[in-house]
C-alpha positions in Angstrom: 84.1 104.6 63.7 81.1 104.4 66.2 81.6 103.3 69.8 79.8 99.8 70.3 76.5 100.0 72.4 76.7 99.1 76.3 75.8 95.6 75.4 78.2 95.0 72.8 81.4 96.8 74.4 82.6 93.8 76.6 82.3 91.4 73.7 84.1 93.8 71.3 86.8 94.2 73.7 87.3 90.3 74.0 87.3 90.1 70.1 89.9 92.9 69.9 92.1 91.4 72.6 92.0 87.9 70.6 92.5 89.9 67.2 95.5 91.7 68.3 97.1 89.0 70.4 96.7 91.1 73.4 96.8 90.7 77.1 94.9 92.9 79.7 96.3 93.6 83.1 94.3 95.4 85.7 95.1 96.8 89.1 92.6 96.0 91.7 91.6 99.6 92.2 90.4 99.5 88.5 86.6 99.5 87.8 85.0 96.3 88.5 83.8 96.0 85.0 87.4 96.1 83.8 88.6 93.6 86.4 86.1 91.2 85.3 87.4 91.5 81.7 91.2 91.3 82.5 93.4 88.2 82.2 95.4 89.3 85.5 94.0 91.4 88.3 96.5 91.9 91.0 98.6 94.3 92.9 102.1 96.0 91.7 104.1 92.9 92.3 101.8 90.4 90.7 101.2 92.6 87.7 104.8 93.0 87.2 105.4 89.3 87.3 102.5 88.8 84.7 103.9 91.6 82.5 107.4 89.6 82.7 105.9 86.4 82.0 103.5 87.4 79.1 103.6 85.7 75.7 101.2 88.1 74.3 102.4 90.8 71.4 100.4 93.5 73.1 100.1 94.5 76.9 97.2 96.5 77.7 97.8 97.9 81.3 94.7 99.1 83.2 96.3 101.1 86.0 98.3 104.1 86.0 101.3 105.4 83.9 104.1 104.3 86.1 102.9 100.7 86.2 102.7 100.6 82.3 106.1 102.0 82.2 107.2 98.8 84.4 105.6 96.6 81.8 107.5 98.4 79.0 110.7 98.0 81.1 110.3 94.4 81.5 109.0 93.8 77.7 110.8 96.2 75.3 109.7 94.4 72.2 106.3 94.2 73.1 103.5 97.2 72.3 102.2 98.4 75.6 99.0 100.7 75.6 96.9 102.1 78.2 93.4 103.3 77.9 94.3 106.9 79.3 97.7 108.2 79.1 96.9 110.7 81.7 96.2 108.3 84.2 99.0 109.3 86.9 100.0 108.9 90.5 100.3 111.3 93.2 103.2 109.4 94.5 104.9 109.6 91.1 104.3 112.8 90.4 105.5 114.0 93.7 109.1 112.6 93.3 110.4 114.5 89.9 113.5 112.7 88.9 115.6 115.9 88.8 114.5 116.7 92.1 115.2 113.1 93.7 118.5 113.0 91.9 119.6 116.3 93.7 118.2 114.9 96.9 120.3 111.9 96.5 123.4 113.9 96.3 123.1 114.5 100.0 123.3 110.6 100.6 126.0 109.4 98.2 126.9 106.3 100.4 123.2 105.2 100.7 121.6 102.3 99.0 118.5 103.7 97.5 115.2 101.4 97.7 112.4 103.2 95.6 108.6 101.9 96.0 107.4 100.8 92.5 104.9 104.0 92.4 107.6 105.9 90.9 108.4 106.8 87.3 110.9 105.0 84.9 113.4 107.8 85.6 113.2 107.6 89.3 113.6 103.8 89.0 116.8 104.2 87.1 118.3 106.3 89.9 117.4 103.5 92.2 119.4 100.4 93.3 116.3 98.2 94.4 112.7 98.5 93.5 110.1 97.3 96.1 106.3 97.0 96.5 104.3 97.3 99.6 104.2 93.6 99.8 108.0 93.0 99.7 109.2 96.2 101.1 110.1 95.1 104.9 111.4 91.9 103.4 113.9 93.8 101.2 114.9 96.3 103.9 115.8 93.5 106.4 117.8 91.7 103.7 120.0 94.5 103.2 121.1 94.2 106.8 121.4 96.6 109.9 124.7 98.2 108.6 123.4 99.3 105.0 122.5 103.2 104.9 119.2 103.3 103.1 117.2 106.0 101.2 113.6 105.2 101.0 111.2 106.9 98.3 108.8 108.1 97.6 106.2 107.2 100.1 107.0 108.5 103.5 104.1 106.5 105.3 105.0 103.3 103.7 108.8 104.0 104.6 107.7 104.7 108.1 105.8 101.6 108.3 108.9 99.8 106.9 111.1 101.4 109.3 109.3 100.1 112.3 108.8 96.6 111.0 112.4 96.3 110.0 113.7 98.0 113.6 115.4 100.7 111.5 115.1 104.4 112.5 117.9 105.6 110.3 116.1 105.3 107.2 115.9 108.3 105.1 112.8 109.0 103.5 111.5 111.3 100.7 108.3 112.9 101.9 105.8 111.8 99.3 102.5 110.5 100.1 99.4 109.0 98.2 96.4 111.4 98.1 94.0 108.5 98.4 95.6 106.8 101.4 95.9 110.1 103.3 92.1 110.8 103.1 91.0 108.7 105.8 89.8 110.2 109.1 91.0 108.8 112.3 87.9 110.4 114.0 85.5 108.9 111.7 87.3 105.4 111.6 86.9 105.4 115.7 83.1 106.1 115.3 82.9 103.2 112.6 84.8 100.9 115.1 82.3 101.9 117.9 79.3 101.0 115.6 80.8 97.6 114.2 82.8 96.5 117.3 83.2 92.9 115.8 84.9 94.3 112.7 88.7 93.9 112.0 90.4 97.0 110.6 92.5 96.3 107.6 94.8 98.9 106.2 97.3 99.6 103.3 100.7 100.9 104.7 100.4 103.9 102.6 98.0 105.2 105.3 99.0 107.7 107.7 100.0 106.3 111.1 96.8 107.8 112.9 95.1 104.8 110.8 97.6 102.2 111.0 97.6 102.1 114.8 94.1 100.7 114.8 94.5 98.1 112.2 94.4 94.4 113.1 96.1 93.7 109.6 98.4 95.8 107.7 99.1 94.7 104.2 99.3 95.2 100.5 96.1 94.9 98.6 96.8 91.4 98.2 97.6 90.8 101.4 94.3 92.5 102.7 92.4 90.5 100.3 93.9 87.2 101.5 93.5 88.2 105.1 89.7 88.8 104.5 89.4 85.1 102.9 91.3 83.3 105.6 90.0 85.3 108.7 87.5 83.8 110.7 86.0 87.5 111.2 82.7 88.2 109.5 83.1 91.8 109.0 86.0 94.3 107.8 86.6 98.1 107.9 88.8 98.5 104.7 91.3 101.3 104.7 92.3 101.4 101.3 91.4 102.4 97.8 87.7 101.0 97.6 88.4 99.3 94.2 89.6 96.3 96.3 86.2 95.7 97.6 85.1 94.0 94.3 87.4 91.4 94.5 86.9 91.0 98.1 83.3 90.5 97.7 84.0 87.9 94.9 86.4 86.0 96.9 84.2 86.2 100.3 80.7 86.8 99.4 79.5 86.1 102.8 81.5 88.7 104.7 80.6 92.5 105.3 82.9 94.8 104.0 82.8 98.3 105.2 85.0 101.0 103.3 86.6 103.2 105.8 85.3 106.8 105.8 87.4 109.8 104.0 87.6 113.1 106.3 85.0 114.6 103.8 82.3 112.1 103.4 80.7 114.2 100.6 83.3 113.2 98.1 84.4 109.9 96.9 87.8 110.5 98.3 88.7 106.8 98.7 88.5 106.0 95.1 91.7 107.0 93.0 90.8 109.7 90.7 93.7 108.6 88.3 92.7 105.1 88.4 89.2 106.1 87.5 90.3 107.7 84.3 90.4 104.2 82.8 86.9 103.1 81.4 85.6 100.5 79.2 84.9 102.9 76.3 88.7 103.9 76.4 89.9 100.0 76.8 87.9 99.5 73.9 89.3 102.4 71.8 93.0 101.6 72.9 92.9 98.1 71.7 91.1 99.2 68.7 93.9 101.6 67.7 96.8 100.1 69.7 97.1 103.8 71.0 98.1 105.4 73.3 101.2 103.7 73.9 103.8 103.8 76.3 107.5 104.0 75.7 110.7 104.2 77.9 113.8 105.5 76.3 116.3 102.7 76.0 119.1 104.2 78.2 116.4 104.8 80.9 115.0 101.6 80.6 118.2 99.7 80.8 118.8 101.1 84.0 115.5 101.0 85.9 115.8 97.2 84.5 118.2 96.2 87.1 116.5 97.4 90.3 113.3 95.8 89.0 115.3 92.4 88.5 116.7 92.6 91.8 113.4 92.8 93.5 112.0 90.2 91.5 115.1 87.9 92.7 114.7 88.9 96.2 111.2 88.4 96.3 111.7 84.5 95.2 
């Protein structure tokens, strides 16, 4: 079956979505064309809630693999499909479940709080899941006497430790390849050229970037800050896909992507997110493939910490 031409692709995707009774979920870091077609666009927490509440038969998740797994964990009876099954995540890949399980044996009396950017198997080893928007709230809610292991992002973990006044949190030493790419030297040079601009950053960034930020928040938090702020220009230190929604929500404001160390590459774009394309979105809806499944034993265990997160985030 031939691929529709560029002019027909959007209408064919919408036709298939209706025909299959599907819902399209897209992360902020997806290509702008995919974001514009999606029923829900958001960060991890928003999309988790959307996945839980949908009444569609098919969930088409335009993001990375762990996000689709989360949708399947919350909706075992639904068909969950992705445009590209190889769209992974450096954070999830950097925390293999077997290694993490061995690591946790050193901390048997600790509560395990895992960032949602991890595999279903790691979620199943965790007590609570968190997102960048609710991580500090969850850590604070556990209380000062609770011993905590935080995984897999060490930069988010360090930020949460500081925000919660906890210097005893055990951190798994993972990181995001995109959020580690930003250069402090180049950021300072950019700040000198744009002294009026507010620096906004995702907490997955290194401390050398975060210390210059006027706002540190999740992708949704950064978007809201741009919309609500009286400032007219912003230097944005996170994956550049968020600039699309920011420009739609605040068309009168200047958005400047923070520079990576190597400005000859598009290092501030997630290579995994960019594996999803309009053409792959069309074929996955057409064929209901590739599908994402989670073994029931793992799904049942992984569901508990996700539900605990959703309860604590209300």
